[in-house]
C-alpha positions in Angstrom: 36.8 35.6 47.6 36.6 36.3 51.3 33.2 37.8 52.1 33.8 38.6 55.7 34.6 42.3 55.9 34.0 42.9 52.2 31.6 45.4 50.8 28.9 43.9 48.5 26.4 45.7 46.4 23.3 43.7 45.7 20.9 45.1 43.1 17.2 44.2 43.1 17.6 43.5 46.8 14.2 44.7 48.0 12.6 41.2 47.4 13.1 37.7 46.0 16.5 36.5 45.2 18.2 39.8 45.9 16.7 40.0 49.4 17.6 36.4 50.2 21.2 36.9 48.9 21.6 40.0 51.0 20.5 38.2 54.1 23.0 35.4 53.5 25.8 37.8 52.8 25.1 39.7 56.0 25.3 36.4 57.8 28.7 36.0 56.3 29.6 39.3 58.0 29.9 41.2 54.7 29.0 44.9 54.6 25.9 44.8 52.4 24.6 47.6 50.3 21.0 46.8 49.2 19.6 48.4 46.1 16.0 48.8 45.2 13.5 51.1 43.6 10.8 50.9 46.3 11.9 53.0 49.2 9.8 51.2 51.9 10.7 47.6 50.8 14.4 48.4 50.4 14.5 50.1 53.8 12.7 47.1 55.4 15.3 44.7 54.1 18.2 46.9 55.2 16.8 47.3 58.7 16.2 43.5 59.0 19.7 42.5 58.1 21.7 45.5 59.1 22.5 46.8 55.6 22.7 50.1 53.9 19.7 51.0 51.6 20.4 52.6 48.2 17.7 53.7 45.8 18.1 54.1 42.0 16.4 53.3 38.7 18.7 51.1 36.8 16.8 51.5 33.5 18.6 54.9 33.0 22.2 55.9 32.7 21.6 58.6 35.3 20.2 56.0 37.7 23.2 53.7 37.2 25.6 56.6 37.9 23.6 57.5 41.0 23.9 54.0 42.4 27.5 53.6 41.6 28.4 56.9 43.2 26.2 56.2 46.3 27.8 52.8 46.7 31.3 54.0 46.4 30.6 56.8 48.9 30.0 54.1 51.5 33.1 52.1 50.7 35.0 50.7 47.8 32.8 48.0 46.3 34.5 44.6 46.4 31.6 42.5 45.0 28.7 43.2 42.7 25.7 40.8 42.7 23.4 41.8 39.9 19.9 40.5 40.8 17.7 43.3 39.5 15.6 42.3 36.5 12.2 42.0 35.1 10.4 39.7 32.7 7.6 40.0 30.2 5.2 37.3 29.2 3.4 37.4 25.9 3.9 37.5 22.2 6.8 39.7 21.0 4.5 41.4 18.5 2.3 42.6 21.4 5.1 44.3 23.2 5.3 48.1 22.9 8.7 49.7 22.1 8.8 51.1 25.6 8.3 47.6 27.1 11.1 46.2 24.9 13.4 49.0 26.0 12.6 48.6 29.6 13.4 44.9 29.7 16.7 45.4 27.8 17.6 48.4 30.0 17.1 46.6 33.3 18.2 43.1 32.4 21.2 43.9 30.2 22.2 47.5 29.5 22.0 48.6 33.2 24.0 45.7 34.4 26.8 46.4 31.9 26.8 50.1 32.8 27.0 49.3 36.5 29.8 46.8 36.0 31.6 49.4 33.9 31.5 51.9 36.7 32.6 49.5 39.5 35.1 47.2 37.8 38.0 49.6 37.4 38.3 50.0 41.2 38.3 46.2 41.7 41.1 45.8 39.0 43.1 48.6 40.6 42.9 46.9 44.1 43.6 43.5 42.6 40.6 41.8 44.0 36.8 41.6 43.5 34.0 39.7 42.0 31.1 40.2 39.6 28.2 37.8 39.9 25.4 38.1 37.4 22.0 36.4 37.9 20.9 35.1 34.5 18.1 32.6 33.6 17.7 29.3 31.8 15.6 31.3 29.3 18.9 32.8 28.1 20.4 29.4 27.5 17.5 27.8 25.7 15.0 30.4 24.6 11.4 30.4 25.8 8.2 31.2 23.8 6.6 34.3 25.1 9.8 35.6 26.7 11.8 36.5 23.6 13.2 39.9 24.8 13.9 38.6 28.3 15.7 35.6 26.9 17.7 37.8 24.5 18.7 40.0 27.4 19.8 37.1 29.5 21.7 35.5 26.6 23.5 38.8 26.1 24.4 38.8 29.8 25.8 35.3 29.5 28.0 36.3 26.5 29.2 39.4 28.3 30.2 37.5 31.4 32.1 34.8 29.4 33.9 37.5 27.5 34.7 39.6 30.5 36.0 36.6 32.4 38.6 36.1 29.7 39.6 39.7 29.8 40.1 39.6 33.6 42.4 36.6 33.8 45.3 37.5 36.1 43.6 40.6 37.6 42.3 39.0 40.8 38.7 39.8 39.8 36.3 36.9 39.2 33.2 36.7 37.2 30.3 34.3 37.8 26.9 33.6 36.3 24.1 31.9 38.2 21.4 30.4 36.0 18.1 29.7 37.8 15.1 28.0 36.5 11.7 28.6 38.1 12.0 30.4 41.4 9.3 30.9 44.0 9.2 34.8 43.9 7.0 37.5 42.7 8.8 37.5 39.3 6.2 35.5 37.4 3.2 37.6 38.6 5.1 40.8 37.8 5.9 39.6 34.2 2.2 39.5 33.5 1.4 35.8 33.9 1.8 33.6 37.0 3.6 30.3 36.8 0.9 27.7 36.6 2.7 24.5 35.4 3.0 21.4 37.5 6.7 20.9 36.6 9.4 21.8 37.1 8.6 22.8 40.6 9.9 26.2 41.7 13.0 26.4 43.9 13.2 28.9 46.8 15.0 32.2 46.6 17.2 31.0 49.4 18.4 28.1 47.3 19.5 30.5 44.6 21.1 32.8 47.2 23.2 29.9 48.4 24.4 29.2 44.9 25.3 32.9 44.4 27.4 33.0 47.6 29.1 29.8 46.7 30.1 31.0 43.2 31.6 34.1 44.7 33.4 32.3 47.6 34.9 29.6 45.3 35.3 31.7 42.2 33.1 29.4 40.1 32.3 30.5 36.5 28.7 29.4 36.7 26.0 27.5 38.6 22.7 26.1 37.6 19.8 26.1 40.1 18.7 23.4 40.3 21.7 21.5 38.9 19.9 19.3 36.5 19.0 22.4 34.4 22.4 22.1 32.8 21.0 19.2 30.8 18.8 21.4 28.7 21.5 23.6 27.0 23.6 20.5 26.7 20.9 18.7 24.7 20.3 21.9 22.7 24.0 22.0 21.7 24.3 18.3 20.9 20.9 17.6 19.3 19.4 21.0 18.4 16.7 19.5 16.1 15.4 17.2 18.8 15.6 19.9 21.4 13.4 22.2 19.3 10.9 19.4 18.8 10.7 18.8 22.5 10.4 22.6 23.2 7.5 22.9 20.7 5.7 19.9 22.4 6.4 20.6 26.1 7.4 24.3 26.2 5.3 27.4 26.8 2.5 28.0 24.3 2.0 31.5 23.1 -0.4 32.7 20.3 0.9 35.6 18.2 -1.6 38.3 17.5 
């Protein structure tokens, strides 16, 4: 996928991975459409990198439609980078129904709806790319992040299935699987990251992986690369993996 001159929509671009990815795409001379919910932060990113700011709430069907229409009013969208998402830390039983719905809507349903709106144009033009930012939580499961992990696992399955459907169309599908990233994600989920290891990687490191998967049409990328060992061990020795997860993983008390 040639990024120079292409139109790329990046969701969740007002901060973190989305902002870093938008900056790198702009440096590749792509036309970048930066999406966010916060008007000031989204505008700041747009001004800094020379992008077009678009505001929408992706937890609603109306918000997804608004973003798709606004993006296509700028230019046909060649690439979608779906970075928008939120986490939630704590026991599943302590979550409210609205909190469950919000995580699923932003991390899964909204992504599928937006892809559904943008994909037909890519297929018609015979070129394009969809890149979804997932999480290692979706590959292994994490205590205290049951709904978030479920949403990311669903996103993985969707991407794998869609990739098979799109063979021969000229449209690629990638999934980037980060571990711990040094952004505001953990504070926003309700509990900061306070473990000594693994050490967080930078948002810029994830952004480089995102751009590389698009340019080289790679199916997936782990950031950092050693993370691919965790789901491999889980697949080969699930009993041992669960034992290690109980011993060294997150500790959450159900109440």
